[in-house]
C-alpha positions in Angstrom: 185.7 180.4 48.4 187.9 181.1 51.3 188.8 179.2 54.1 190.0 179.6 57.9 192.9 177.9 57.6 192.8 177.1 61.7 189.6 175.7 61.5 190.5 173.8 58.5 193.5 172.0 60.2 191.4 171.5 63.3 189.0 170.3 61.3 191.2 167.7 59.7 192.8 166.9 62.4 190.0 165.7 64.2 188.7 163.8 61.6 192.0 162.2 60.0 192.2 159.6 62.6 192.4 156.2 60.6 189.9 154.1 62.8 187.0 156.5 62.0 184.7 154.8 60.3 182.0 157.6 58.1 183.9 159.9 56.0 183.7 163.5 55.7 183.7 166.2 53.1 185.0 169.5 54.8 182.4 172.2 52.4 182.8 176.6 53.6 181.6 179.2 52.6 183.8 182.8 53.3 185.2 182.1 57.3 183.4 179.0 57.8 183.6 175.5 57.5 180.8 173.0 57.7 182.0 169.3 58.4 179.3 166.8 57.7 179.5 163.2 57.9 179.2 161.0 54.9 178.5 157.4 55.6 176.4 156.4 52.2 177.6 157.3 48.2 174.7 160.5 46.4 172.1 158.1 45.2 171.8 157.0 41.5 170.6 160.0 39.4 166.6 160.1 39.1 165.1 160.7 35.6 163.4 163.5 33.8 160.4 162.8 36.0 162.2 163.0 39.2 161.9 159.2 39.8 164.5 156.4 40.4 164.6 154.1 37.3 167.8 152.4 37.4 170.8 151.2 39.4 174.0 150.6 37.9 175.4 147.1 39.1 178.7 147.0 37.6 181.1 144.1 37.6 179.3 142.7 41.4 177.9 139.9 40.7 174.1 138.6 42.7 176.3 135.6 44.2 178.8 138.4 46.0 176.0 140.8 46.9 174.2 138.4 49.1 177.4 136.7 50.6 177.6 139.8 51.9 174.1 140.9 52.7 174.2 137.3 54.7 177.2 138.4 56.4 175.7 141.0 58.7 173.1 138.5 59.7 172.7 139.6 63.3 172.6 142.9 63.3 170.4 145.0 64.9 167.1 146.9 63.2 168.0 150.8 63.6 165.2 153.4 62.6 166.8 155.9 59.6 170.4 153.8 60.3 173.3 153.2 57.7 175.9 152.2 60.8 176.3 148.7 61.5 177.5 149.4 64.6 173.9 151.0 65.7 171.5 149.5 63.5 169.6 149.6 60.3 166.3 150.2 58.9 164.9 148.4 55.5 166.5 150.7 53.4 170.0 151.5 54.9 171.0 147.7 55.3 170.0 148.0 51.1 172.0 151.0 51.4 175.1 150.1 52.9 175.1 146.5 51.4 174.6 148.3 47.5 177.6 151.4 48.8 179.8 148.7 50.3 180.4 147.7 46.0 180.3 151.0 45.6 176.8 150.5 44.0 174.5 153.9 44.8 171.0 153.2 45.6 168.3 155.7 46.9 168.2 155.8 50.6 164.1 154.7 51.1 162.9 152.4 49.9 159.6 154.3 48.1 162.4 155.3 45.8 162.8 151.7 44.2 158.9 152.0 43.2 160.2 153.2 39.6 162.6 150.9 39.4 162.5 150.1 35.8 162.9 146.3 35.3 160.0 144.9 37.0 159.3 141.3 36.8 157.3 138.4 37.7 157.8 136.9 41.6 157.8 133.3 39.9 160.9 134.4 37.6 162.7 135.9 40.9 166.9 135.0 41.0 169.1 135.6 43.7 169.7 139.2 44.2 166.9 140.3 42.5 164.8 143.5 45.6 161.4 142.3 46.6 159.3 145.4 47.9 156.6 145.3 50.4 154.4 147.7 51.9 154.8 149.2 54.9 153.3 147.5 58.0 149.7 148.6 57.2 148.9 146.7 53.9 146.2 148.6 53.3 148.4 151.8 52.4 149.5 149.9 49.0 153.1 152.2 48.9 156.1 150.5 49.3 157.5 150.5 52.7 159.7 147.6 53.0 162.1 146.1 51.1 164.9 142.8 50.6 167.2 141.2 48.5 165.7 138.1 47.4 167.7 134.3 47.6 166.3 131.7 45.2 167.8 128.5 45.5 166.9 125.6 43.3 164.5 123.3 45.5 164.3 125.2 47.6 160.7 128.1 49.0 161.6 132.0 48.1 163.5 133.7 51.2 164.9 137.5 51.1 167.6 138.7 53.8 166.2 142.2 55.2 166.0 144.5 58.0 162.8 144.1 60.2 161.6 145.3 63.3 159.5 142.5 64.2 159.8 140.0 66.2 163.8 138.8 64.5 164.3 142.1 65.1 167.6 143.0 62.8 169.1 141.9 59.7 167.2 138.0 59.0 166.4 135.8 56.6 162.7 135.3 55.8 160.7 133.2 54.3 158.2 134.4 51.8 155.5 133.8 54.2 151.8 134.6 54.0 152.5 137.9 56.8 154.5 138.9 53.1 152.3 137.6 50.6 149.8 140.0 51.7 152.1 143.4 51.7 154.2 142.1 49.0 153.8 144.7 46.3 156.6 144.4 43.1 159.7 142.5 42.4 162.2 144.2 40.2 165.5 142.9 39.0 168.6 145.7 38.9 171.3 142.8 37.9 171.3 142.5 34.4 173.0 139.5 34.1 169.8 137.0 35.5 168.1 137.8 32.8 170.6 135.4 31.2 
């Protein structure tokens, strides 16, 4: 693979500013240099059937994850975005939160459908993920998600990015509206099993 040295130097100069937020990947074919914005980690590897079934959380704790997620409250909703300066959609918010801890996750909420550790909602703990239908609850396909906050003696709630009245990252109680859209709860932090 040959790079055009002039284009490569130009690309490096343009994107070497210390203040830039996203990272850029420079690839090339022949004399062409392609500069692509990369603001999320690549997703984890799917299983042999093509489903995402496992997320490796490493040493990150559920409390750390939720504390960071809560620090993003008030960021507006923006469809198909993972950029906090512009806003998040629901899965963009999840992606940004987990990627902050260098944890790769699927980019779309529907891709969390087959995670292999489904739990009963009554056993939910802080850091578990809660999956919902999209706004049309008659379509029983995952289309929204959030991160559970389970405080002893308090009603279950979750932090998420919503296009609804709250219009952005907020904490919402698990109310009748969301109960009608509820699909499943998944556990991704092994320490929540204890």
